[in-house]
N, C-alpha and C positions, 0 to 999 in steps of 0.2 A: 504494500500500500504506500502511496506517496505521503510525504511529510504533511502533517496538519497545517504547517505554516503556508502551504500552497492553497489551503481551502478556506481558512478563516483569517481575517486580518488580525495579526497579533497586536497587542497593546502598543508596542514600541513603534509601529508604523503609522499609528493614528496621530492626528494633530494633538498638540499639548492640551488644548482646551478640552478635548474629549477624554484624554487620559485623566485630567484633573477632575472632570465631572464624574467619571466612573469611580475614581478613588473616593471622592466626596460622598457618593451614594453608599459605597461600602462602609465608610466610617459612620455615616448617619444611621444606617441600618444596624450596625454593630452596637452603637451606644444606645439606640432606642431599644434594641432587643435585650441588652443587659439590664436596662432600667425597668423595662416592662415585664420581664420574666424573672430571672433569678433574684434581682434586688427586690422586686415587688413581692416575690415569694417569701423573702426573709422578713417582710413586714416593715412598717415605717420606723419602728424602734429597733429593728434588726434582732428581734427576740424570737423569731419563728424559724423552724427547720422543716423542710419538706418531708412528708411521710408521717408515720405514726410513731408510737413509742416502741415499735417492734423493729422491723428491718432497718430503718434508718439508724437507730441507735446501735444495732449490731454492727453495721459498717463503721460507725464511729469507734466502737470497741476495737475492731480490727485495725483501724488506722492508729489508734492510741497504742495498741500492742506493738505495732511497728516502731512507733516513737520510743517506747520503752526498750525495745530491742536495740534500736540505733544508738540510744544513750547508755546502754550497758546495764539497764535495770532488770532485764530478763536475759537468760542465756540462750534460749532457742526461739526462733521465730515460729516454726511449724508446731512446736509443742506449746501452744498458748495455755496459760494456767486456768482453763475452764474444763468442765466435764471431767474433773479429777476422778481417777488417775489415768485417763485416756491420753494417748500420745497422737501426734500428727493431726490434731483436731482442725487446724486451719485448712487442711486439704479437704475438709468436708464442705467447703463453701468457696466463694470467690475470695481472693487474697488481697487485691488492690495494690500489689507491690509496685507496679509501674508508676503510680502517682502518689504513693504513700510518702516519699521524700518531700513532696510539696506540703503536705499536712505537717510533717515533722518540722519543716522549716518555720512554719507559722507558730508551732508550739515552742520552738527554740527562741522565737522573738518575744515570747511572754503571753501569747494569747491563750485563753482557756481552752479546754477540750472541745466544748461546743462551738465556740467562736472560731477556732481553727478549722473545725469541720465546715462551718459556713463559708469561710474564705476558700477552702479547698473546692467547694462546690462552684463558687464564682470563677475560679481559675479554669475549671473544667469546661464551663459554658463558653468562656472566651476561647479556649483552645479548640473546642468543637467548631466554633464559627470560623476562625482563621484558617484552620487546617482544611476545612471543607472549601472555603473560599480559594485557597491556594490550589487545591486539587482541581476544582471546577474551572478556574481561570486557565490553568495550564492545559487542561483537557480540551476545553472548547474555545478558548481565546476571548470569551465574552466577560468583561468585567461586571456589567450590569446583571447578566444572567447568573454569574458566580455569586454576586452579592446577595441577590434574592434567594438563590438556592441555598447558600450558606445560612441565611436567616431562617429558612424553613427547617433545615437540618438541625440547627442548634436550638431554635426557639419555637419550633412548630407545635401545633396542637396535638399531633399524633402521639406525643410522649407524655401527655398529661396523666394517662392511666399508669404510667411507669414511674411517676415521681417518688413513689414510696420505695422504689428499689434503686437506691443511688448508685449501686454497683454498675448500672448501665449508663451512668453519666460519662465516664471516661472512654468515649468512642472516637476520639479525634484521629486515631491512626487508621480507621476504616477508610476514609477518603484517600489518604496517601498510599495505603497498601494497594487499593484498587487501581489508582493511577499508575503506580509503579508496575503492576502486573499487566495493565493495558499496554504500556509501552514495551514490555517484554514480548507480549503477543504480537505487537506490530513490528518486532524486530529492531527495537530501539537500541541505543548504546548499552553496552554491558553493565554500566553502572545502575541501570534500572532494575536489574536482578537484585542488587543490594538494597535498593529502596524498597522493592516489593517484599523481600524476605525479612529484612530488619523491621519494617513497619508492622508486618504480620506478627513477628515474634514479640515486638513491644506491645501490640494489642493483647496478646495472650498474657503478658505480664501485667497489663492493666486490669484484666478480668478474664478468667477462663471462659465464661459464657460468651462474652463478646469475641473472644478469639475464635471459638468454634463457629459463631455466626458469621464472622468475617471469612473464615475458610469456606463456608457455604456460598458467600458472595463471590469469592474467587472462582469457585467451581462453576457456578452458573455463567459467569462471565466467560470462562474458558470454553464451555460448551457452546455458548452463543457465538463466540468468535470463530471457532472451528466450523460451526454449522454454516456460517456466511462466507468466511474467507478461505476455509479449508487449508489452514496452515499459512498460506501467504508468505509475508516477509519473514515470519519466524522460521518457517521451513528452510528458507534461503540462508538466514543468519546462522542456523544451527550447524551449518557446514563449516563455519569459521571457527578455528581452534580457540582464538582469543575470546569469542563470545561464549563458547562452551565452558572455558575456564572460569569466566565471570560467573556463569550460572552454577557450576559445581562449587566454586569457592563460596558463593553466597549461601547455597543450600547447606554446606558443611558448617559454615559459621552460624547460620540460623539454628541448626540442630544442636550445636554446642551451647548456644545461648539459651535454647529452649529446654534442654535436658534438666538443669537444676530446678526448673519450675515444674516440669511434668513428672519427675520421678516420685515426689510425694503423692501426687494424684494417682499415679499408676499403682503405688503401694496401697492407697486407700481403695481403689477400684477392686483390688484382689479381695478386700474384706466386704465391700458392699455389693459387688456384682452388678449386673445390668439392671437398669431401672425398667420395670414392666411398662409396656406401651400404654396400659390402662391408666397409669399415673400421669401421662402427658397428653392423653387424647383430648381432654377437655380444654387444653390451652392451645391446641392447633387452631389457627384462624379459619374462619368461614368466609365465604364470599361477602356476606353482609358486614363483616368486620371492617372492611375498607370503606364503608359508608355509614359507620356507626361512630358517633362522636361523644366525647366526654361532655357532660353538661357545663363544665367550666369554660368550654369554647364558646365565647359570647355570641358570635355571629352564626354558630351552627348548632345551637341548643335544640332546635327542632329535630336534629338527627340523633339526639341523645335518648329519645324515649321509645323508639319503635322496637328495639330488641331487648330492652331491660326485662329480666326474668324469663326471656324466651328460650334460653338454653343454659346448660350448666356453666358456671364461672363466666357469665356474660361480661362481668366487669373487667376482664382481661382483654377484651376484644374491641376496644374503641380506637380504631386505627385510621380514621378518616384523615387524609393528608391535606385537606383544604382544596378550595376551587382552583387556586393558582397552580398548584402542583399537578392536578388532574388536567388543567388546561394545557400545561406543557406536554403531557403524555399525548393528548388528543392532537395537539399541533404537530408534533413529530410524526404521528401516524398519518395526518393529513398531508404533510410534506412528502412522505414516502409514497402515498397513493397518487398524488398529483405530479410527482417527479419534477418539482420546480427547481431543484438544485442539481449540481453535478453528481455523478454516480459515486465517486469516492466518499464525499460527505454523506450521501444517503446510505452508503454501505456502513459507515461508522454509526450513524443513527440507528440503522437496522440491528446492528450487533447489540447496542445498548437496549433497544426496545425488546429484543428477544430475551436478553439477560433479565430485564425488569419483569417480563412475563413469566420466565422460568422461576424467578425468585418467589413469585406468588403461587404459581401452579404446583410447584414441588413442596409447598408448605401450606396445604389447604385441606379442609374438611368439607367435602361436598356431600350433603345428605348422608353422613355417616361413613363415607368412603374417604379414608385418610391417605392422600398422596404422600404425606410426610413419612409413611412407613419406609419408603425407598431411602430417604435421608437417614432415618432412624437406624437403618442397618449398617451405615458407615461407621468405621472405628471412632469411638469417643462420643458420638452423638447420642448414644443411649443413656449417657449420664446426665443429659440436659433435661430439666423438668418444665421450664416455662418457655414453651415454643412461641408464645405470643411476642417474645422479645426479638424475633427475627425482623420485626418492623424496623429495627434500628439500621439494618443493612438495606432493606427494601426502600427505606426513605431516601437513601443516597441515590439509588437508581431513579427514583421519582425526580429529585432535584437535578440530576445529571441530564435527564431528558428536557427539563425546563430550561436549563442553561443552553443546551443544543438548540432548542426552539428559538431562543433570543439570539444566539450566535448566527442563525440562518439569515437574520435581517442585517444585510451589509450595505445596501444601497437604497435610497440615498443616505448619506451619513447623518444628515440633519434629523432624520426620523428617530435616531437613537435617543435624542433628548426627550421628546414626548413619551417614547416607549419606556425609557428609564424612569421617568417621573411617575407615569401611570402604573407601571408594574411594581415599583417600590411601594407606592401608597396602597395598591391592591394587596400586596403581600402582607403589609402591616395590618391592614383591616381584616384580612382573611384569618389572621392568627391572633386575634385579640383574646386574652384570657382573663376571666374574672377570678382573681386569686382567692376571694372569699369562698369559692366553691371547691377549692382544692384542699387536700388533707395536709395539715401542718400541726406541729406541736410546739409548745412553749419551751425554749431551752432552759429557762430559769426554773420552770416546774420540774423538768427532768433533773436539773442540778440539785434541787432541794430533795427530791426523792432519793437520788443516789447518795447525797450527803447524809440523809437520815439513816440509811442502811449502813453506810460506812461508819457512822458514829456507833451504831449498835454493835457492829463487828469489833470495833476498837474497845468498846466497853466490856464485851462478853468473852472475847478470846483470851486464853491464858498464855499462848505461845505466839510470838510476833509473826512468824513466817509459816506456821503450820496450816494445813488445808482446812477449809471450812465448808459448811453447807448452810445455805439460807433456807430455813424452814419456817416461814411465817404462818401465823394464824390468819386465815383468809376471811375477809368480810363477806357478807352476802353479796351476790352478784347475779345479774341476769344470765340466763342460760346462753343466750346468743352472744354475749360478750365474754363469757368465761375463758374461751381459748385465747383471745387477744389479750385479756388481762393477765393470763398466765404467762404468755410470751413476755409481756412488759415486765412482770415481776422477776422472771429469770434474768432478763437483760439488765435490769437495775442491779440485781445481785452481782452479775458479772462485772459491771462498771464499778460498783462499790469495792469489790475485792481487788480489782485492778488498781483502784485508787489507794487502797491500804497496802498493796503489794503482797497479796497472799493468794494461793491457789483456791479455787472454789469448785464445788461439784456442779452447781447450776450451770446451764449452758443453753444456747440457742444457735442452731446452725442449719445447714442444708440437708443433712442426713444424720441419723442417730444409730448407735450400736444397739444390739439386742439387750433388753432389760433396762434401758435408760428412760424410756417414755413414761413409765409409771411414776418415777421420781419427778420428771419434768411436769407432769400433770398435777401431782398432788403436793410435792415439796414437803413431805412430812417424814417423820422418823422411821416408820415401818418400810416405806419404799426406799428410803436412803440406805437402811441396813441391807435390804435385798440387793441394791445396786453394788454396794461395797463388797458384799459377800461374793457376788459373781466375779468380782475383780480381785479377790484375795486380799482385801484390805480390812483390817480390824476396825470395827465401828468406833472404838475408842481413839483411833488415830485421827479422826475427823471431828472437829468441834462443830456442834450444832448451834447456830445463831438464829434468833427469831426477833420479831418485832415487839414482843412483850417485854423481854429483858428481865423477867421475874420468873421463878419456878412456878409452873402451873401443872394442873393434873387433868384438865379436860375443858371442853367448850361445846356450846350448842348455839345454833342459829335460830332466832325467834322473832316474833312480833310482840311488842308490849302494848297491852290495852288496859284501859281503866274500867271501872264498874259500869260506866255508861256506854262502853263499846268504842270509845274514842281511842285512837292509836297514837302512840308516841312516835313522832315523825320528825325527821330532819328537814326543816323548811328550805334550807339553802346549803348546798354542799361546800360553798366557799366560806361563809361565816360559820356554818355548822350549828346554827340555832336549833334547839330542840324544843318542841311544843306538842301539846295534844291537838289532834285534828280529827274531824269527822270525815267519812268517805271510805271508799274501798281501799284495801291494802295496796301499796306500791313499794317500789324499791326503797324509798326513803324511810319507810316504817320498819325496816329490817335491821337487826343488830346481831352481832356475835357476842355472846356472854362467855367470858373466859374465867374459869375458876382457878384461883391461885392455891398453892400448897397450904398457905396459912388460913385459907377459908374465905378471903375476900374475893371480889370480882372486879373485872374491868370490862367495859363495854366498847366494842369496836363497831363503828358505823360504816355505812357503805362507801363513804369517801376515804376509807382506810385511815381514819383518824379516831383517836380514843375520845370518849365522852369525858369531859372534865367539868368540875365546879370550882372555879378559881376566884380568888379575891380580885384578880385583874379585871373581872367583869363588874365589880362593884356590888352587884346584887346577887352574887352566887348563882347566876343562871347557868344552866347546863348547855354546853356547846361541844359539838364533835369537831374539835380543832387541835387536839393535842397530838403531835407527831410521835411522842413516846409516852409510855404509861407511867407517869409520875405519881406523886402522892395524891394530887387532886383528882386523879382518875380512879381511885380506889373506892369501892362501894361494898357495903354489907347487905346481903339479901335476907331480910327478916321474914320468915314464913309466917303466914296468918292462916286463919281457918279457910277451908274450901279451896286450898291450893293457891291462894294469892300470895304475893310478896310485896314488901315495902323496901325501898332503896334508902340506905343510910350512907351519907357521904363521909369522907375522911374528916370533916369538921364536926362529926358526930351529930349532924342534923339530917332530918329526913327530907326527901324530895316531895315537893308540893307544887301545885299549879297556881299561877297568877290568873287574874281575870281574863287576860288575853290568851290564855292557854299555855304560855311559856312555862317551862319547868325550872324550879330553883331549889337549891339545897339549903332551905332556910327555916323549915318547920322545927320548932322546939320540941314538939310532942308527936308521938306516933299517931295519935288520934287525928292530927291535922295532915298527915301524910296521905299520899295517893296509894291505893292498893292496886297493884298491877297483876295482870294475868299474862302468862307466857303462852302465846299461840303459835301454831306452825307457820312456816313461810308461805306466802301466796304462790300460786302456780306460776311457773316461769322464772323463779328465783331459786338459786341453790346456795 
């Protein structure tokens, strides 16, 4: 094939004013994208982090673990001090090694764990834009097309559903690896072998998932190129010894660089085996997925409702790329049909269009027929669980076609000005995101939760570096939220143990060894002993730490009611105000009553705070706002006739109600106290 310089006017042959305009558009789109997406996602106070208290914080743990390893605080990277006594636990999930030094640099500058995590995210968004821009501009020669395509690749609405999985953020090597391999297929200079191989290897180091997804993109590009060109210039160049040496050297160097990363994963695969196809089937995209938008996509919210609850795990399938990207696909298809351009350029467009089509068709669920089974059979792909993430490489083929569509407009040159302006504005409007509709968590709330557990660990452990297990008494919780709250509790324990510098049994990762899930789900002493026994560890070797901090003998989850049937209810989970209220039972009326060894009780509310009657409130009002069970949280349950109980606080006064229903520990006599009854939890709460 002839050089692309003969087909599309490169930037350096254009008038200076056009080069300046194209560069200006790229800069405007970059700064607008950064301001409207990642910075907006962090909130005006920069206190928010994308995702929930689960996966996002797990990735923060992995990055913090790298920083601890880089600064000599832990001896092994792969043997992270979680899931004690298991080894090689990092190989059970993505490792983020390729970009972890960026996070570590921010930590070394003095930023907190969560703030460094936010800055790491900002850097990744910037790299995604500029690497995509460089690849698209080099590939097609269109600065405007490259700028708009890079905006969609880095800030597009197709990734809203993946914001919770920050391990897919570092994908900036995907465009460069595909560009390098394209030039190899075209028989370009031997150095492109090194670009393609090293970029691919580095993408694996950034994330195993994205590395395999990139390999998938390279595969479909190769198939498309050989289907159209049938070897072409590559077949001619392979006859040259120097070109072959470049290829062999690049492959050998890539294998050597990839081996240290892959060996731990290969060792782990021997233990875990292949993932059954049934585990991944629901995440394989459907045709409707590419026209299904997240409701946070402001201009495309109407596409967010048609498939909700229509099939399993529908929330993973919101892959709509926006109208501009689809217009690029249709424009290229139209150019090929109308034959308005020279054959070599149309040939390149055809290759990319076929690669785009294959990337979708080989990863599809059509009425229960999974074409992805072909890819699943390839080495390594059976380990992938979330196939919906393939949109990350499919999105680049979308924007590459868009860039080609813009590059095809070469005469007259003055038309580039209105096209650039209209396309840029259309791209921005097409990908407007309403951040209030995205899932984010407050980093200060996370810090407080981790600090609370770390304080308990420091108070309760007897050896500074010995292994621990966080076994909290759980508050009542909705059935549908129980799993997510369990994930958050385990990750909080991991971060707290990491903060105090001790191994911990609690863990959250991509796969689990036999026998661990029982402890993960319950986090109690019986399941802990079973897990330790399976691993040949004496239970006495692991210290048990909990949220009570006092010896206790049992607990029960109940609803407290008075003689009139009114329920003791937490009015507000933030202030923790406790009052009597009429009406049906709900989550706010549920409490865990924990019996201490010396006979007194503490009450744990659904906001995971202890009920206290402190002088700080002035009127001894009861509030569920104590992070630890101190003296003001201690109550005596005085049993009365017919199974009722009265609550006597640590100030030796009984709990009574004010006229507004609020509870206070101020009654001097038991006759003025409320008699409570302990009722079972309402349906849907455990």
